[in-house]
C-alpha positions as CSV (number, residue, x, y, z in Angstrom):
1,X,-174.4,77.7,230.7
2,X,-173.8,74.2,228.7
3,X,-174.7,76.2,225.9
4,X,-172.3,78.8,226.2
5,X,-169.5,75.9,226.4
6,X,-170.6,74.3,223.9
7,X,-170.6,77.3,221.4
8,X,-167.2,78.4,222.8
9,X,-166.0,75.0,221.7
10,X,-167.5,75.2,218.2
11,X,-166.1,78.4,217.8
12,X,-162.4,77.5,219.2
13,X,-162.5,74.4,216.6
14,X,-163.5,76.9,213.5
15,X,-161.1,79.7,214.7
16,X,-158.0,77.2,214.6
17,X,-159.1,75.8,211.3
18,X,-159.0,79.0,209.8
19,X,-155.8,80.0,211.4
20,X,-154.3,76.7,209.7
21,X,-155.9,76.8,206.8
22,X,-154.6,80.7,206.2
23,X,-151.3,79.8,207.3
24,X,-151.0,76.9,205.2
25,X,-152.6,79.0,202.1
26,X,-150.0,82.0,203.0
27,X,-147.0,79.3,202.5
28,X,-148.7,78.4,199.0
29,X,-146.4,80.1,196.3
30,X,-144.1,78.7,193.6
31,X,-140.7,78.2,195.0
32,X,-138.3,79.5,192.7
33,X,-135.3,78.3,194.0
34,X,-134.7,75.8,197.1
35,X,-131.3,73.8,197.9
36,X,-129.8,72.5,201.4
37,X,-126.3,73.1,201.9
38,X,-124.0,70.7,203.5
39,X,-120.1,71.6,202.6
40,X,-116.6,71.8,203.7
41,X,-114.6,74.8,202.9
42,X,-110.6,74.5,203.4
43,X,-108.7,77.1,205.1
44,X,-108.6,80.7,203.2
45,X,-111.0,79.1,200.7
46,X,-114.2,80.1,199.7
47,X,-117.6,78.2,198.4
48,X,-120.4,79.9,196.3
49,X,-124.0,78.8,194.9
50,X,-125.4,80.2,191.5
51,X,-129.0,81.5,191.5
52,X,-131.2,83.0,188.2
53,X,-133.5,85.4,189.7
54,X,-135.8,87.8,188.7
55,X,-136.2,91.9,189.6
56,X,-138.3,91.6,192.7
57,X,-137.8,88.1,193.7
58,X,-137.0,87.4,197.5
59,X,-134.2,85.2,198.8
60,X,-133.7,83.7,202.0
61,X,-130.0,82.5,203.4
62,X,-130.1,80.6,206.8
63,X,-126.5,79.2,206.7
64,X,-124.3,78.1,209.5
65,X,-120.5,77.6,209.8
66,X,-118.3,75.8,212.6
67,X,-115.9,78.7,213.0
68,X,-116.0,82.3,211.7
69,X,-116.8,83.3,207.6
70,X,-117.7,86.3,205.7
71,X,-120.7,85.8,203.7
72,X,-121.7,87.7,200.4
73,X,-124.4,87.8,198.1
74,X,-123.1,89.5,194.9
75,X,-124.0,89.3,191.3
76,X,-121.7,88.1,188.6
77,X,-119.5,90.9,187.7
78,X,-118.5,91.5,191.4
79,X,-118.2,87.6,191.8
80,X,-115.3,88.2,188.9
81,X,-113.8,91.0,190.9
82,X,-113.8,89.1,194.5
83,X,-112.1,86.0,192.5
84,X,-109.5,88.3,191.3
85,X,-109.1,89.9,194.7
86,X,-109.9,93.2,193.7
87,X,-112.4,95.5,195.5
88,X,-116.3,94.6,195.2
89,X,-119.8,95.4,196.3
90,X,-122.4,93.1,197.6
91,X,-125.7,93.3,198.5
92,X,-125.7,94.4,202.2
93,X,-129.1,93.1,203.3
94,X,-128.1,89.6,202.2
95,X,-124.4,89.9,203.6
96,X,-122.4,89.8,207.0
97,X,-118.8,89.4,207.7
98,X,-116.8,87.7,210.5
99,X,-119.9,85.6,211.8
100,X,-120.6,82.1,212.3
101,X,-124.6,82.2,210.9
102,X,-126.7,84.4,208.9
103,X,-130.6,84.0,208.9
104,X,-131.7,86.9,205.9
105,X,-134.3,87.2,203.8
106,X,-134.5,90.3,201.2
107,X,-135.3,91.0,197.9
108,X,-132.8,91.4,194.6
109,X,-133.1,94.8,193.2
110,X,-132.3,93.4,189.1
111,X,-132.7,90.4,187.4
112,X,-129.7,88.4,186.8
113,X,-127.4,85.6,188.1
114,X,-126.4,86.0,192.0
115,X,-124.1,84.0,194.0
116,X,-124.0,83.7,197.4
117,X,-120.1,83.2,198.6
118,X,-118.8,82.0,202.1
119,X,-115.5,82.7,202.5
120,X,-113.0,81.0,205.1
121,X,-110.7,83.4,206.7
122,X,-109.1,81.4,209.1
123,X,-105.2,80.4,207.7
124,X,-105.2,76.9,209.3
125,X,-108.8,75.3,210.0
126,X,-111.6,74.4,207.4
127,X,-115.0,74.7,208.2
128,X,-118.2,73.1,207.7
129,X,-121.1,74.9,206.0
130,X,-124.5,73.8,206.3
131,X,-128.0,75.2,206.0
132,X,-130.9,76.2,203.6
133,X,-131.0,78.7,200.7
134,X,-134.5,79.5,199.1
135,X,-136.1,82.4,196.6
136,X,-139.6,83.1,196.1
137,X,-141.8,85.4,194.5
138,X,-143.6,86.9,197.6
139,X,-142.1,87.5,201.1
140,X,-144.8,85.6,203.2
141,X,-143.9,82.5,201.0
142,X,-141.4,79.6,202.6
143,X,-141.3,76.3,203.6
144,X,-144.2,75.3,206.3
145,X,-143.5,75.5,209.8
146,X,-144.4,72.4,210.9
147,X,-143.6,73.3,214.5
148,X,-145.7,76.4,214.5
149,X,-148.7,74.7,213.2
150,X,-148.2,71.8,215.4
151,X,-147.8,74.3,218.5
152,X,-151.3,75.8,217.3
153,X,-153.0,72.2,217.3
154,X,-151.6,71.1,220.5
155,X,-153.2,74.6,221.9
156,X,-156.1,74.2,220.6
157,X,-156.5,70.6,221.6
158,X,-156.1,71.9,225.3
159,X,-158.7,74.7,225.0
160,X,-161.4,72.3,223.4
161,X,-160.4,69.6,226.3
162,X,-160.5,72.0,229.0
163,X,-163.9,73.4,227.8
164,X,-165.2,69.7,227.4
165,X,-164.2,68.8,231.1
166,X,-166.1,72.1,232.3
167,X,-169.1,70.8,230.4
168,X,-169.0,67.5,232.1
169,X,-168.6,69.0,235.3
170,X,-171.3,71.5,235.4
171,X,-174.2,71.2,237.2
172,X,-177.3,70.2,235.1
173,X,-180.8,71.0,236.0
174,X,-183.5,68.3,237.0
175,X,-185.5,66.7,234.2
176,X,-189.2,68.4,234.9
177,X,-191.8,65.4,233.9
178,X,-195.4,66.7,233.9
179,X,-197.5,63.9,234.3
180,X,-200.9,63.9,233.0
181,X,-204.3,62.4,234.2
182,X,-205.9,60.2,231.5
183,X,-209.0,61.2,233.4
184,X,-210.5,64.6,234.7
185,X,-211.1,64.0,238.7
186,X,-214.4,63.7,239.7
187,X,-216.1,66.3,241.8
188,X,-218.5,64.9,244.7
189,X,-220.7,67.5,245.3
190,X,-222.5,67.2,248.9
191,X,-226.0,68.8,249.0
192,X,-226.6,71.7,251.4
193,X,-229.0,71.0,254.1
194,X,-232.4,71.3,253.1
195,X,-231.5,70.6,249.3
196,X,-233.2,67.4,248.2
197,X,-230.6,64.9,246.6
198,X,-230.6,62.8,243.5
199,X,-228.7,59.7,242.0
200,X,-225.1,60.2,240.7
201,X,-226.1,58.2,237.9
202,X,-229.8,58.5,237.0
203,X,-230.8,62.0,238.4
204,X,-233.6,60.1,240.1
205,X,-234.7,61.4,243.4
206,X,-233.2,59.8,246.3
207,X,-235.5,58.1,249.1
208,X,-234.0,59.0,252.5
209,X,-232.1,56.6,254.3
210,X,-231.7,54.4,251.1
211,X,-228.2,52.9,250.1
212,X,-229.0,52.5,246.3
213,X,-231.4,54.2,243.8
214,X,-234.2,53.0,243.3
215,X,-234.6,53.4,239.5
216,X,-231.2,52.5,238.6
217,X,-230.1,50.1,241.4
218,X,-226.8,51.8,241.5
219,X,-225.5,52.4,245.1
220,X,-224.7,55.9,245.8
221,X,-221.5,57.9,246.0
222,X,-222.2,59.7,249.1
223,X,-224.3,59.5,252.2
224,X,-227.1,62.1,252.7
């Protein structure tokens, strides 16, 4: 049981390390664009940010406003149309209207200069815009999610702690110690009736009724 629990601890630690290393390696692609946003937008005004992107790059928009706004992702020609109050086109996968927040990721269809436009449609109140804009060369890349990694490590620590407690509380088998005798036991053989006895030391015939050997002088180990 203890061996199984110890093996489980090792497997858990190795598994968690693999998850963390894979997670970190997945976020190691070079960042093309990375900016924190904190702006104030007056009533009926707009703000835009510019990015030079290659075809197929991924853009992530995580933006919030204090009221309601329109969020558009447009190229250079459509930004000019927007600014001159003409009809314009925008990338729908990175655009939303009449909302207070967006959290979107999508590819740009072609290379060029792209713009994030945030338009305040409120005629009386200004807006506070905060958030983050980034662009990457791979869809799985992005800032390392510290909270996610922390949760993984915390869960792993709890699992290891539980297994360690189980090991500590598990019954242990008593240790068996085998005692070895330094000398083999001496067996005393009693002669059967009618059999002549001999000295246990020198082998001389015993004198009936004697307590010691008449040859070597040693006392007999048994009576006959």
